[in-house]
C-alpha positions as CSV (number, residue, x, y, z in Angstrom):
1,M,21.8,81.9,8.8
2,A,25.4,80.7,8.4
3,F,27.9,83.3,7.1
4,C,28.8,81.1,4.1
5,T,27.0,78.1,2.7
6,F,26.9,76.1,-0.5
7,D,24.3,76.8,-3.1
8,D,21.3,74.4,-2.9
9,N,22.3,72.8,-6.2
10,T,25.9,72.1,-5.2
11,A,25.1,68.5,-4.1
12,L,23.8,67.6,-7.6
13,F,27.1,68.6,-9.3
14,D,29.5,67.8,-6.5
15,S,31.1,64.4,-5.8
16,T,31.0,62.1,-2.8
17,P,34.4,60.5,-1.8
18,V,34.3,56.7,-1.3
19,E,37.4,55.1,0.2
20,N,38.9,52.1,-1.6
21,M,38.9,50.3,1.7
22,F,35.1,50.3,1.6
23,I,35.1,48.9,-1.9
24,T,37.6,46.1,-1.2
25,E,36.8,45.2,2.4
26,Y,33.0,45.8,2.7
27,M,31.2,46.4,-0.6
28,L,32.3,43.2,-2.4
29,R,30.5,40.9,0.0
30,A,27.5,43.2,0.8
31,P,24.1,42.8,-0.7
32,G,23.5,45.3,-3.5
33,D,20.6,47.2,-1.9
34,F,22.7,47.6,1.3
35,V,25.5,49.2,-0.7
36,K,22.9,51.6,-2.2
37,V,21.8,52.6,1.3
38,Y,25.4,53.2,2.6
39,L,26.4,55.3,-0.5
40,Y,23.3,57.4,-0.3
41,A,23.8,57.9,3.5
42,L,27.5,58.8,2.8
43,M,26.3,61.5,0.3
44,L,23.9,62.9,2.8
45,C,26.7,63.2,5.3
46,Y,28.6,65.5,2.8
47,H,25.4,67.3,1.7
48,P,22.8,67.2,4.5
49,S,19.2,67.7,3.5
50,P,16.6,69.0,6.0
51,R,13.9,66.9,4.4
52,M,15.8,63.7,4.7
53,S,14.3,60.9,6.9
54,L,14.0,57.2,6.9
55,T,10.7,57.4,5.0
56,S,12.1,59.8,2.3
57,M,15.3,57.8,2.0
58,A,13.2,54.6,1.4
59,R,11.2,56.4,-1.2
60,D,14.2,57.8,-3.0
61,L,15.8,54.4,-3.2
62,D,12.6,52.6,-4.1
63,M,12.9,50.4,-1.0
64,T,10.7,49.8,2.0
65,E,11.5,51.4,5.3
66,E,12.1,47.9,6.8
67,E,14.7,47.1,4.0
68,V,16.5,50.4,4.7
69,E,16.6,49.7,8.4
70,R,17.9,46.2,7.8
71,A,20.7,47.7,5.7
72,F,21.7,50.1,8.5
73,K,21.7,47.1,10.9
74,Y,24.0,45.3,8.6
75,W,26.5,48.2,8.4
76,A,26.2,48.7,12.2
77,R,27.3,45.1,12.7
78,D,30.5,45.9,10.7
79,G,31.0,49.0,12.7
80,L,30.5,51.5,9.8
81,V,27.3,52.9,11.2
82,R,26.0,53.6,14.6
83,R,22.3,54.3,15.5
84,V,22.1,57.4,17.7
85,A,18.3,58.0,17.9
86,D,15.1,56.1,17.6
87,H,12.3,58.7,17.2
88,P,12.9,59.5,14.5
89,P,15.8,57.1,13.6
90,A,19.1,58.8,13.1
91,Y,22.5,57.3,12.2
92,V,26.2,58.3,12.4
93,L,28.7,57.0,9.8
94,R,32.2,56.3,11.2
95,N,35.4,57.1,9.5
96,L,36.9,54.0,8.0
97,K,40.5,54.9,8.7
98,Q,39.8,55.6,12.4
99,L,37.7,52.4,12.5
100,T,40.6,50.4,11.2
101,L,43.1,51.8,13.7
102,T,40.9,51.3,16.8
103,R,39.0,48.1,15.9
104,A,39.9,44.9,17.8
105,E,41.0,41.8,16.0
106,N,37.5,40.2,16.0
107,P,35.0,43.0,15.8
108,G,32.1,40.6,15.2
109,E,32.6,39.1,18.7
110,Q,32.5,42.5,20.2
111,L,29.3,43.5,18.4
112,Y,27.4,40.4,19.3
113,N,26.7,38.7,22.6
114,R,29.8,36.8,23.7
115,N,27.6,34.0,25.0
116,F,26.2,33.6,21.5
117,T,29.6,33.3,19.9
118,E,30.7,30.8,22.5
119,E,27.6,28.8,21.7
120,I,28.5,28.8,18.0
121,R,32.0,27.4,18.9
122,R,30.4,24.7,21.1
123,V,27.9,23.6,18.4
124,L,30.8,23.4,15.9
125,G,32.8,21.2,18.2
126,G,35.2,23.9,19.4
127,R,36.2,25.0,15.9
128,E,37.9,28.3,15.7
129,L,36.3,30.6,13.2
130,R,37.8,33.5,11.3
131,S,36.3,36.9,11.2
132,A,34.9,36.2,7.7
133,D,33.2,33.1,9.1
134,Y,31.5,35.1,11.8
135,Q,30.4,37.6,9.2
136,I,28.6,34.9,7.2
137,I,26.9,33.6,10.3
138,F,25.9,37.1,11.5
139,D,24.5,37.8,8.0
140,W,21.9,35.1,8.7
141,I,20.7,37.2,11.6
142,D,21.0,40.7,10.2
143,V,20.3,40.2,6.5
144,L,18.1,37.0,6.6
145,E,16.5,37.9,9.9
146,L,16.9,34.4,11.4
147,P,16.8,34.3,15.2
148,E,19.9,33.2,17.1
149,E,18.3,30.0,18.3
150,V,17.4,29.1,14.7
151,V,21.0,29.8,13.5
152,L,22.3,27.5,16.2
153,M,19.9,24.7,15.1
154,L,21.0,25.2,11.5
155,L,24.6,24.7,12.5
156,Q,23.7,21.7,14.6
157,M,21.9,20.1,11.6
158,E,24.9,20.8,9.4
159,M,27.2,19.2,11.9
160,E,25.1,16.0,11.9
161,N,24.8,15.9,8.1
162,S,28.4,16.6,7.4
163,G,29.9,14.2,10.0
164,G,31.4,17.0,12.1
165,R,32.9,19.2,9.4
166,V,30.5,22.0,8.5
167,S,30.8,23.9,5.2
168,L,29.7,27.4,5.8
169,R,29.1,27.8,2.1
170,I,26.5,24.9,2.2
171,A,25.1,26.2,5.5
172,D,24.7,29.6,4.0
173,K,22.6,28.1,1.1
174,R,20.4,26.3,3.7
175,A,20.0,29.5,5.7
176,Q,18.8,31.4,2.6
177,E,16.3,28.6,1.8
178,W,15.0,28.8,5.4
179,A,14.6,32.5,5.2
180,Q,12.8,32.3,1.8
181,S,10.5,29.6,3.3
182,G,9.5,31.9,6.2
183,V,11.4,30.1,9.0
184,R,11.4,32.3,12.1
185,T,11.0,30.0,15.1
186,V,12.3,26.8,16.6
187,E,9.0,25.2,15.8
188,D,9.4,26.1,12.2
189,V,12.8,24.3,12.2
190,E,11.4,21.3,13.9
191,K,8.8,21.0,11.2
192,I,11.5,21.2,8.5
193,I,13.5,18.5,10.3
194,V,10.5,16.2,10.4
195,I,9.6,16.8,6.8
196,G,13.3,16.4,5.8
197,K,13.4,13.0,7.5
198,E,10.1,11.9,5.8
199,R,11.4,13.2,2.4
200,E,14.6,11.2,2.8
201,A,12.7,8.0,3.7
202,Q,10.4,8.6,0.7
203,L,13.4,9.2,-1.6
204,R,15.1,6.0,-0.4
205,R,12.0,4.0,-1.2
206,L,11.9,5.7,-4.6
207,L,15.5,4.8,-5.3
208,A,14.9,1.2,-4.2
209,R,12.0,1.0,-6.6
210,L,14.4,2.2,-9.4
211,G,16.8,-0.6,-8.4
212,Q,19.3,1.7,-6.5
213,R,19.6,0.8,-2.8
214,R,21.8,3.6,-1.6
215,A,21.6,7.0,0.1
216,P,20.3,9.8,-2.1
217,S,22.7,12.4,-3.3
218,D,22.3,16.1,-2.8
219,D,21.3,16.6,-6.4
220,E,18.6,13.8,-6.1
221,K,17.3,15.5,-2.9
222,E,17.0,18.8,-4.8
223,M,15.3,17.0,-7.7
224,Y,12.8,15.4,-5.3
225,R,12.2,18.7,-3.6
226,K,11.4,20.3,-7.0
227,W,8.9,17.6,-7.7
228,I,7.1,18.0,-4.4
229,D,7.5,21.7,-3.6
230,E,7.6,23.4,-7.0
231,W,5.7,21.1,-9.2
232,G,3.2,20.0,-6.6
233,F,3.3,16.2,-6.9
234,T,2.3,14.1,-4.0
235,P,4.8,11.4,-2.9
236,Q,2.2,8.7,-4.0
237,A,2.0,10.3,-7.5
238,V,5.8,10.2,-7.8
239,Q,5.8,6.5,-6.9
240,E,3.0,5.9,-9.4
241,A,5.1,7.6,-12.2
242,C,7.8,4.9,-11.7
243,R,5.7,2.5,-13.7
244,E,6.7,4.3,-16.8
245,T,10.4,3.9,-16.2
246,T,10.2,0.3,-17.3
247,K,10.4,1.4,-20.9
248,G,14.0,2.6,-20.5
249,T,16.8,2.7,-17.9
250,P,15.1,3.5,-14.6
251,T,16.9,6.6,-13.3
252,M,16.0,9.7,-11.5
253,A,16.7,11.7,-14.7
254,Y,14.3,9.5,-16.7
255,L,11.7,9.9,-14.0
256,D,12.2,13.6,-14.1
257,G,11.3,13.7,-17.8
258,I,8.2,11.6,-17.2
259,L,7.0,13.9,-14.3
260,L,7.7,17.0,-16.4
261,R,5.1,16.0,-18.9
262,Q,2.6,15.0,-16.2
263,H,3.2,18.4,-14.6
264,Q,2.5,20.1,-17.9
265,L,-0.8,18.1,-18.1
266,G,-1.7,19.1,-14.6
267,R,-1.7,15.5,-13.1
268,H,-0.2,15.9,-9.7
269,E,-2.4,13.5,-7.6
270,A,-1.7,9.8,-7.8
271,Q,-5.3,9.0,-8.9
272,A,-5.3,11.5,-11.7
273,L,-1.8,10.5,-12.8
274,E,-2.6,6.8,-12.8
275,A,-5.8,7.3,-14.8
276,G,-4.1,9.6,-17.3
277,M,-1.1,7.3,-17.8
278,Q,-3.4,4.3,-18.2
279,R,-5.2,6.2,-20.9
280,E,-1.9,7.0,-22.6
281,R,-0.8,3.3,-22.4
282,T,-4.1,2.2,-23.9
283,A,-3.8,4.9,-26.7
284,R,-0.2,3.7,-27.5
285,D,-1.3,0.1,-27.7
286,F,-4.2,1.0,-30.0
287,A,-1.9,3.2,-32.1
288,R,0.4,0.1,-32.5
289,D,-2.6,-1.9,-33.7
290,V,-3.2,0.9,-36.2
291,F,0.4,0.8,-37.4
292,A,0.3,-3.0,-37.6
293,G,-2.8,-2.8,-39.8
294,L,-0.9,-0.4,-42.1
295,G,2.0,-2.9,-42.3
296,R,4.3,-0.7,-40.2
297,T,5.8,-2.8,-37.5
298,G,8.6,-1.8,-35.1
299,V,7.5,1.9,-35.3
300,T,6.8,3.9,-32.2
301,P,3.8,6.1,-32.5
302,T,4.5,9.8,-32.1
303,Q,2.5,12.3,-30.1
304,E,1.1,13.6,-33.4
305,D,-0.1,10.0,-34.2
306,L,-1.8,9.7,-30.9
307,A,-3.4,13.2,-31.3
308,A,-4.7,12.1,-34.7
309,I,-6.4,9.1,-33.3
310,E,-7.9,11.1,-30.4
311,A,-9.2,13.6,-33.1
312,W,-10.9,10.7,-34.9
313,R,-12.5,9.5,-31.7
314,A,-13.7,13.1,-30.9
315,Q,-15.4,13.2,-34.3
316,G,-17.4,10.1,-33.4
317,A,-15.3,7.2,-34.8
318,G,-15.1,4.1,-32.6
319,D,-12.0,1.9,-32.5
320,E,-13.7,-0.7,-34.8
321,L,-14.5,1.9,-37.4
322,I,-10.9,3.2,-37.2
323,L,-9.5,-0.3,-37.8
324,L,-11.9,-0.8,-40.7
325,A,-10.5,2.4,-42.2
326,V,-7.0,1.1,-41.6
327,S,-7.8,-2.1,-43.4
328,A,-9.3,-0.2,-46.3
329,A,-6.3,2.2,-46.5
330,H,-3.8,-0.6,-46.5
331,R,-5.6,-2.4,-49.4
332,R,-6.2,0.7,-51.5
333,S,-2.7,2.3,-51.4
334,G,-0.3,-0.6,-51.0
335,G,0.4,-0.1,-47.4
336,G,-1.4,3.2,-46.6
337,N,-0.6,5.8,-44.0
338,M,-2.4,7.9,-41.4
339,D,-3.6,10.4,-44.0
340,D,-5.3,7.6,-46.0
341,V,-7.1,6.4,-42.9
342,D,-8.2,10.0,-42.2
343,A,-9.5,10.3,-45.8
344,F,-11.7,7.2,-45.4
345,L,-13.1,8.3,-42.1
346,T,-13.9,11.7,-43.4
347,R,-15.7,10.3,-46.4
348,W,-17.7,7.9,-44.3
349,R,-18.6,10.7,-41.8
350,E,-19.8,13.0,-44.6
351,R,-22.1,10.2,-45.9
352,G,-23.5,9.6,-42.4
353,L,-21.7,6.3,-41.9
354,T,-20.5,6.5,-38.3
355,T,-20.3,2.8,-37.3
356,A,-18.4,-0.2,-38.6
357,D,-21.7,-2.0,-39.1
358,A,-23.0,0.9,-41.2
359,V,-19.9,0.9,-43.4
360,R,-20.0,-2.9,-43.8
361,A,-23.7,-2.9,-44.7
362,D,-23.1,0.0,-47.1
363,A,-20.2,-1.9,-48.7
364,A,-22.4,-5.0,-49.1
365,R,-25.1,-3.0,-50.9
366,T,-22.4,-1.5,-53.2
367,R,-21.1,-4.9,-54.0
368,A,-24.7,-6.1,-54.8
369,L,-25.2,-3.1,-57.1
370,N,-21.9,-3.7,-58.8
371,A,-22.8,-7.4,-59.5
372,Q,-26.1,-6.3,-61.0
373,L,-24.3,-3.7,-63.2
374,R,-21.9,-6.3,-64.5
375,G,-24.9,-8.3,-65.7
376,I,-26.4,-5.2,-67.3
377,Y,-23.1,-4.3,-69.0
378,E,-22.9,-7.8,-70.4
379,A,-26.5,-7.8,-71.7
380,A,-25.9,-4.4,-73.3
381,G,-22.5,-5.4,-74.8
382,L,-20.5,-3.0,-72.6
383,E,-17.0,-3.5,-71.4
384,K,-16.5,-1.3,-68.3
385,R,-16.2,-1.3,-64.6
386,P,-19.2,-0.4,-62.3
387,S,-19.1,3.3,-61.5
388,A,-20.8,5.5,-59.0
389,P,-23.0,7.3,-61.6
390,D,-24.2,3.9,-63.0
391,R,-25.0,2.7,-59.5
392,D,-27.0,5.9,-59.1
393,L,-28.9,5.1,-62.3
394,L,-29.6,1.5,-61.2
395,C,-31.0,2.7,-57.9
396,R,-33.2,5.2,-59.8
397,W,-34.5,2.5,-62.1
398,A,-35.2,0.1,-59.3
399,G,-36.3,2.6,-56.7
400,E,-38.2,5.3,-58.6
401,M,-39.5,3.2,-61.5
402,G,-39.9,0.0,-59.6
403,M,-38.1,-2.1,-62.3
404,N,-36.7,-5.4,-61.2
405,Q,-33.4,-6.9,-62.5
406,E,-35.1,-9.0,-65.2
407,M,-36.8,-6.0,-66.7
408,I,-33.6,-4.0,-66.6
409,L,-31.6,-6.8,-68.3
410,Q,-34.3,-7.1,-71.0
411,A,-34.0,-3.3,-71.6
412,A,-30.2,-3.7,-71.8
413,Q,-30.6,-6.3,-74.5
414,Y,-32.9,-4.0,-76.5
415,A,-30.3,-1.2,-76.1
416,R,-27.4,-3.3,-77.2
417,G,-25.5,-1.7,-80.1
418,S,-26.7,1.8,-79.4
419,G,-24.2,4.6,-79.1
420,A,-24.9,5.2,-75.4
421,P,-26.4,2.0,-74.0
422,M,-27.0,3.2,-70.4
423,M,-28.9,6.3,-71.7
424,A,-30.8,4.0,-74.1
425,I,-31.7,1.6,-71.2
426,G,-32.9,4.6,-69.2
427,K,-35.1,5.8,-72.0
428,I,-36.6,2.3,-72.6
429,L,-37.4,1.9,-68.9
430,A,-38.9,5.4,-68.7
431,D,-41.2,4.5,-71.6
432,W,-42.2,1.3,-69.8
433,H,-42.8,3.1,-66.6
434,R,-45.0,5.7,-68.2
435,A,-47.0,2.9,-70.0
436,G,-47.4,1.0,-66.8
437,I,-45.4,-2.0,-68.1
438,T,-44.0,-3.9,-65.2
439,T,-43.6,-7.5,-66.4
440,P,-41.1,-9.0,-68.9
441,E,-44.0,-10.4,-71.0
442,A,-45.6,-7.0,-71.3
443,A,-42.2,-5.5,-72.2
444,R,-41.6,-8.1,-74.9
445,A,-45.1,-7.5,-76.3
446,E,-44.5,-3.8,-76.4
447,H,-41.1,-4.2,-78.1
448,E,-42.5,-6.6,-80.7
449,A,-45.3,-4.2,-81.5
450,H,-42.7,-1.5,-81.9
451,V,-40.7,-3.6,-84.3
452,R,-43.8,-4.6,-86.3
453,A,-44.7,-1.0,-86.6
454,G,-41.5,-0.6,-88.5
455,G,-39.5,0.9,-85.7
456,Q,-42.1,3.6,-85.0
457,K,-42.7,3.3,-81.3
458,Q,-46.4,3.3,-80.3
459,P,-47.3,4.4,-76.9
460,A,-48.6,1.6,-74.8
461,S,-51.9,1.9,-73.1
462,P,-51.6,2.4,-69.4
463,A,-52.5,-0.5,-67.2
464,V,-52.8,-0.8,-63.5
465,Q,-50.4,-3.4,-62.2
466,P,-50.3,-5.0,-58.8
467,G,-48.0,-3.1,-56.5
468,R,-48.0,0.1,-58.5
469,D,-50.5,1.8,-56.3
470,M,-48.3,1.1,-53.3
471,L,-45.3,2.4,-55.2
472,M,-47.0,5.7,-56.0
473,R,-47.8,6.3,-52.4
474,H,-44.2,7.4,-51.8
475,T,-42.1,10.1,-53.2
476,P,-39.3,9.2,-55.7
477,Q,-36.7,9.8,-53.0
478,E,-38.4,7.5,-50.6
479,R,-38.9,4.8,-53.2
480,R,-35.2,5.1,-54.2
481,A,-34.1,4.9,-50.5
482,T,-36.0,1.7,-50.0
483,Y,-33.8,0.0,-52.5
484,S,-30.3,1.4,-51.8
485,A,-28.3,4.5,-51.8
486,A,-25.4,5.0,-54.1
487,V,-22.4,4.8,-51.8
488,V,-18.7,4.3,-52.0
489,D,-17.5,0.8,-51.2
490,F,-14.1,0.9,-49.5
491,D,-13.3,-2.5,-51.1
492,E,-14.7,-1.8,-54.6
493,E,-14.8,1.9,-55.3
494,E,-14.6,3.0,-58.9
495,S,-13.5,6.3,-60.3
């Protein structure tokens, strides 16, 4: 045991000196996790721990062992760290002042194979690089873990794309993209090159279709990459989406908005996109017909309008029925709107009228009932418009009692002048029905007998009339249905 040692808790309350040179010359350009590794290693140098190992260090820093080793390789490239053992791994941190005094002018070239640095210069056309330039390139190897041959291919591609003047800032961005894409071999790069050429050819064809015969910009390449790689569109689907650009100025930005909506709808294949967009075009055309029927021209249907029409269809309304409701709404409310159309469709659906033919037939029956009621009102001396309750009464008289229009008109004449003519008509018809009176002659005879009796009505003797037996074979509801049901006529509805 040493004669004098620090207490075990000294490290927790002590401080670790960090030179400003590290902050200004190394830390500012280093990845954040790599800085964490160096500072933690520096503290361990001042306060060694017997339990410390690569595994425990990774656990303390919430990193993987591979990430910690990568950080040590990074600092080893800069000369700040040197690996001195492999099993288990061990590292020595160098003193920055000493390192500065003894380092050669281009430390990067000493730390890496001189043949490799010469190959970099050759690929870049003999261009002299600064130490900072080498550090960027070597980061691709140490930090991004790209092999040397892949780095050289990347620089060669940048030379070709830039016309001989490579921007290491742009090259660094491409290196990061390659690393994130899992590029690790020359074969991987060759695939990228082939795909890149195909993409550029596709993008040129796309621009030509948009009326722009030129080379694509970097922003347009990135936009196209997003459509294909991130959103998952096929090139054929992107071409298909161009059909929609005819509604505005055909640009890549306009196409981007179109594809965003298709992406949200999950249409990434050409066939699905084409079918979906055709349905949308058909829906918009029909919505314009709806608006025209409501007297609204020059108005573009909104997504809410299209959704309302789809909801009507989902509830069983066909296009012909919808347009019939549009016509009714336009006549009834001086122009009408989508809510009026919805009200008609809802009312018809509740009455079981689900087709245009059913609505038209129902309207025709209502008009016939109204015409009969007007004759009855006139005979009874009434001035009113046909109403739903009166139509209901008429159907009951004809359906349940079996009274024809002539009999009803005769009863209306007898009820003329009463306080409630429709109730009086109903009472007279009920009396005739109970007495089995079904002809105008019998009705007149009964009425005259009633008058001769001084207004005291005598019950008529039942008589079996032709057709009565058939009438009684059915329930009142069935007999009533055989004549007509009281319905709302969209042309002639009364309150």
